[in-house]
C-alpha positions in Angstrom: -15.3 -1.6 -46.7 -18.0 1.2 -46.9 -16.6 4.7 -47.5 -17.6 7.9 -45.8 -20.2 9.9 -47.8 -18.2 13.1 -47.7 -19.1 16.1 -49.8 -15.7 17.7 -50.5 -17.3 20.4 -52.6 -19.3 21.8 -49.8 -16.5 21.3 -47.3 -13.8 23.0 -49.4 -16.2 25.8 -50.2 -17.1 26.4 -46.5 -16.1 29.9 -45.6 -16.8 29.5 -41.9 -14.8 26.3 -41.4 -16.8 26.0 -38.2 -15.5 22.5 -37.4 -12.0 23.9 -36.6 -12.7 27.6 -35.8 -15.1 26.7 -33.0 -12.9 24.0 -31.6 -12.1 24.6 -28.0 -8.8 22.8 -28.1 -7.3 24.4 -31.1 -6.7 28.1 -31.6 -7.3 28.7 -35.3 -8.6 31.7 -37.3 -10.6 31.1 -40.5 -7.6 31.2 -42.8 -5.5 28.8 -40.8 -8.5 26.5 -40.3 -9.3 26.4 -44.0 -5.6 25.6 -44.8 -5.3 22.8 -42.2 -8.7 21.3 -43.1 -7.8 21.2 -46.8 -4.7 19.1 -45.7 -7.0 16.7 -43.9 -9.3 16.4 -46.9 -6.3 15.7 -49.2 -4.9 13.1 -46.8 -1.8 15.3 -46.0 -0.1 15.7 -42.7 -1.8 18.3 -40.4 -1.3 19.0 -36.7 -5.1 18.8 -36.4 -4.8 15.0 -36.5 -2.6 14.9 -33.4 -4.3 17.9 -31.6 -7.8 16.3 -31.8 -9.1 15.3 -28.4 -12.0 13.2 -29.9 -14.7 15.3 -28.2 -17.2 15.1 -31.1 -17.9 18.8 -31.1 -17.0 19.4 -34.7 -19.8 17.0 -35.7 -22.2 19.4 -34.2 -20.5 22.5 -35.6 -20.5 21.4 -39.3 -23.3 23.2 -41.1 -23.4 20.6 -43.9 -23.5 17.4 -41.9 -20.2 16.3 -43.5 -19.0 14.4 -40.5 -15.6 16.1 -40.0 -14.8 14.0 -37.0 -15.3 10.8 -38.9 -12.8 12.0 -41.6 -10.3 13.0 -38.9 -10.6 9.4 -37.5 -10.1 8.0 -41.0 -6.9 10.0 -41.5 -5.6 9.2 -38.0 -5.9 5.5 -38.7 -4.3 5.9 -42.1 -1.3 7.7 -40.6 -1.0 5.5 -37.5 -1.8 8.3 -35.1 -3.2 6.9 -31.9 -5.2 9.1 -29.6 -4.9 6.3 -27.0 -2.0 4.0 -26.2 -1.7 0.6 -28.0 -2.2 -1.4 -24.8 -5.5 0.4 -24.1 -6.6 0.0 -27.7 -5.8 -3.8 -27.5 -7.7 -4.1 -24.3 -10.7 -2.3 -25.7 -10.8 -4.6 -28.8 -10.5 -7.7 -26.6 -13.3 -6.6 -24.3 -15.8 -5.8 -27.0 -15.1 -8.6 -29.5 -18.2 -10.7 -30.0 -17.8 -14.2 -28.7 -21.2 -15.6 -29.2 -22.1 -15.0 -25.6 -25.0 -12.6 -24.9 -28.1 -12.1 -22.8 -31.6 -11.4 -23.9 -34.9 -10.9 -22.0 -37.9 -11.7 -24.1 -37.2 -9.8 -27.3 -40.3 -8.5 -29.1 -40.7 -6.0 -31.9 -39.7 -3.2 -29.5 -36.7 -3.7 -27.2 -34.3 -1.9 -25.0 -30.6 -2.1 -25.8 -28.3 -2.2 -22.9 -25.4 -2.4 -25.4 -22.6 -4.2 -23.6 -23.0 -2.2 -20.4 -25.0 -4.0 -17.7 -25.4 -0.8 -15.6 -27.6 0.7 -18.3 -30.3 -1.6 -16.8 -30.6 0.9 -13.9 -32.0 3.6 -16.4 -35.0 1.4 -17.3 -36.7 0.9 -14.0 -40.2 1.8 -12.7 -43.6 2.4 -14.1 -42.4 4.1 -17.3 -40.6 0.9 -18.4 -42.9 -1.8 -17.1 -44.4 -2.5 -20.6 -41.1 -2.7 -22.5 -38.7 -4.0 -19.8 -39.1 -7.7 -20.5 -37.8 -7.0 -24.0 -34.1 -6.3 -23.9 -30.7 -7.3 -25.3 -27.2 -7.1 -23.7 -23.8 -8.2 -24.7 -20.9 -7.6 -27.1 -23.0 -9.0 -29.9 -25.0 -5.8 -29.6 -22.1 -3.4 -28.8 -22.6 -0.2 -30.7 -18.9 0.2 -31.7 -18.9 4.0 -31.5 -16.3 3.9 -28.7 -13.6 3.1 -31.4 -14.0 6.7 -32.7 -11.9 7.7 -29.7 -9.3 5.1 -30.7 -8.9 6.1 -34.4 -10.1 2.7 -35.5 -12.9 3.4 -38.0 -11.9 0.1 -39.6 -13.1 -1.8 -36.6 -16.4 0.0 -36.6 -17.0 -0.6 -40.3 -16.2 -4.3 -40.0 -18.3 -5.0 -36.9 -21.3 -2.6 -37.2 -23.1 -4.6 -39.9 -22.8 -7.7 -37.8 -24.3 -5.9 -34.8 -27.2 -4.7 -36.9 -27.8 -8.2 -38.1 -27.7 -9.6 -34.5 -30.4 -7.2 -33.4 -32.6 -7.8 -36.5 -32.3 -11.6 -36.1 -33.8 -11.3 -32.6 -37.1 -10.2 -34.3 -36.6 -6.6 -33.0 -37.9 -3.9 -35.3 -37.7 -0.9 -32.9 -34.8 -0.3 -30.5 -34.8 2.1 -27.5 -31.2 3.2 -27.0 -30.3 4.5 -23.5 -27.0 6.1 -24.5 -26.4 9.0 -27.0 -23.4 7.1 -28.4 -25.6 4.0 -29.2 -28.4 6.1 -30.7 -25.8 8.2 -32.7 -24.2 5.0 -34.1 -27.5 3.9 -35.8 -28.8 7.3 -36.8 -25.6 9.1 -37.9 -22.6 6.8 -38.1 -24.1 4.0 -40.0 -25.9 6.2 -42.6 -22.7 8.2 -43.1 -21.1 5.0 -44.4 -24.2 3.8 -46.3 -24.8 1.0 -43.8 -28.5 0.2 -43.8 -30.3 0.1 -40.4 -33.5 -1.9 -40.9 -35.0 -1.2 -37.5 -36.2 2.1 -36.0 -33.8 3.7 -33.4 -35.5 5.5 -30.6 -33.7 7.8 -28.2 -34.0 7.3 -24.4 -35.3 10.9 -24.0 -37.9 10.5 -26.7 -39.2 7.3 -25.1 -39.3 9.0 -21.6 -41.2 12.1 -23.0 -43.8 10.0 -24.7 -44.4 7.8 -21.6 -44.6 10.9 -19.4 -47.2 12.4 -21.7 -49.2 9.1 -21.5 -49.1 9.4 -17.7 -49.4 13.1 -17.4 -52.3 12.9 -14.9 -50.0 11.1 -12.5 -47.3 13.6 -12.5 -46.7 15.8 -9.4 -44.7 18.9 -10.5 -41.3 19.1 -8.8 -41.3 22.9 -8.9 -37.5 23.1 -8.8 -34.7 24.6 -10.8 -32.1 22.4 -12.4 -29.1 22.6 -14.8 -28.5 20.0 -17.4 -24.9 19.0 -18.5 -24.7 17.1 -21.7 -22.2 14.3 -22.2 -19.8 14.5 -25.1 -21.7 11.9 -27.1 -24.8 14.2 -27.2 -22.9 16.2 -29.8 -23.4 13.3 -32.2 -27.2 13.8 -32.0 -27.9 17.4 -31.0 -31.4 17.2 -32.5 -32.5 15.2 -29.4 -31.7 18.0 -27.0 -35.1 19.5 -27.1 -36.5 16.5 -25.3 -34.7 17.7 -22.2 -36.8 20.9 -22.2 -39.9 19.0 -23.1 -39.4 16.6 -20.2 -38.6 19.4 -17.7 -41.7 21.3 -18.7 -43.8 18.2 -18.1 -42.4 17.5 -14.6 -42.3 21.1 -13.4 -38.6 21.8 -13.6 -37.2 25.2 -14.7 -34.0 24.7 -16.7 -31.2 27.0 -15.5 -29.0 28.4 -18.3 -25.4 27.3 -18.1 
């Protein structure tokens, strides 16, 4: 199984220990954080492994891109610490196991991924998607696997993710528009962290929207409203995509209210 590309030197030398000091669910000063994080690195018992709420925030806090949450998940699985109950874990695995049954539209080089969630289809309606909409994939064969981070089952991800990548590639798809942060984060952060090659180009939903809005700029009627934007937890896996929200708001005449 592929191993996490984890730079212990940078991590052990990190004076800020931002991954734990900034955690909103654990109250740790720098000394305590460094002590507990060293335990995690060494594979020793640490209360951090049981206190973690799997919110992804430490992924965004780490200044070195060392993927602290992935390491936490690795250690949780090694020690049999389950963030969720066993029946729920079993149900999740059963629901997402590939069974050779999936749906596709007319896959071309560029395609939309609805992962294994049919409702994502509702995010790809209207003029902005009319060119690409015939090209899509849906089903457990294309399930991104990131959900199992919440279940402390990195082994499931590492086993299934290469198969998912192969399933997409074998459809002749060379560019994939992902409509969920967790899907996009799987192929731009999670896979590379384990040295798993992604041969196609992942495109974030917001990036696609922004580019299409620019193409149709003359048709836009400014909304002239104020709006707040609340990120989902998965956005912490890919904080670099956040600027697209401001870019889109500017195009459509929305003033983003600070939260």
